[in-house]
N, C-alpha and C positions, 0 to 999 in steps of 0.2 A: 346626518340630517343637514349639515351645513353644505356639503358638496352639491346636492341638488339645487339649492338656492343659488350658489355660485355659477353652476352650469346654466341655469335659467337666465341669470343676469347676463352672462356672456352671450347666450343665444339671442336675447333681446337686443343687446348692444350691436351684435353683428348684423341683425336684421335692420336695425335703425340706420346703420351706417351704409347700407346698400340702397341708397336712394336712386330713383329713376330720373332721367332727363332726356329731352329730345331737342335737337337743333335741326331746323328746316330752312333750306335756302331755295327760294323761288327764283328761277332764272328766265321764266317765260310764262305768259298767261294763256298759252295754248291748251287744248284739252289733253287729258292724260289717256294714252292708249294702252299702256302696259306698265306693270310695276315689277322690278327686279329686286329681290331680297338677297343680301350678301352678308355673311358673318365674317368678321375680321377679329384678329387677335392683336392686342397691344401689350407692351410690357412696361414695367415701372410706372404704374398709374396712368398709362396711356401716352407717355412721353416718347416711346419708341415704336413707331408703326412697323408692321411686318410686311406690308406690300403696297404697291402703287396701283391705283385703279385707272384703267383707260375707259373713259366714259363712252367713247365711240364703239368700244367692244360691247359694253352693256346695253347701250341705246344707239343703234346705228343711225336712226332718223333724228337724233337730238334729245336733249334732256329738258324736261319741264321743271323738275324740282329734285333736290337731293335732301335726304333725311338721315340723320345719324342719331341713333337711340341707344341709351343704356337702359335695358330692361331690368326688372327686379332681379331676375336670374343672373344677368351680367354683373350687376352690382354685388350680388351675393358672392359669386365666384371671385370677384376682385377683392372683396373683404376677407374671405377665408384664406386667400393666398397672399394676404398683406400687400396687395398692389403689384405683386410680381407679374401676374397675368391679368389683363383687363380686356375681356371680350366686349365687342360692340356689334350692334345690328345696324346695317345700312340699307336704305331703300332708295332706289333710283326710279323716278317717275319719267317714263319715256313718252315721246310724241307718238 
């Protein structure tokens, strides 16, 4: 009887720890023509990136905004791996 309560508590704690956040950088006030979505992996709570992004490759005509998001799913996977793997979702808003 006690094990299901402990399991439920751990599940609630893991879900609560997987918070979402979004950072957005506006670099131009021009209209947005296209949105490119990219998934990236980080390690050790996001301290070690795994790749460098060339914005000219993503948006040849230039970038209007960059958005970096940790979705609920991203935070959940970061929590259950104890921060070893931290996925992120990036959006590049192109001219």
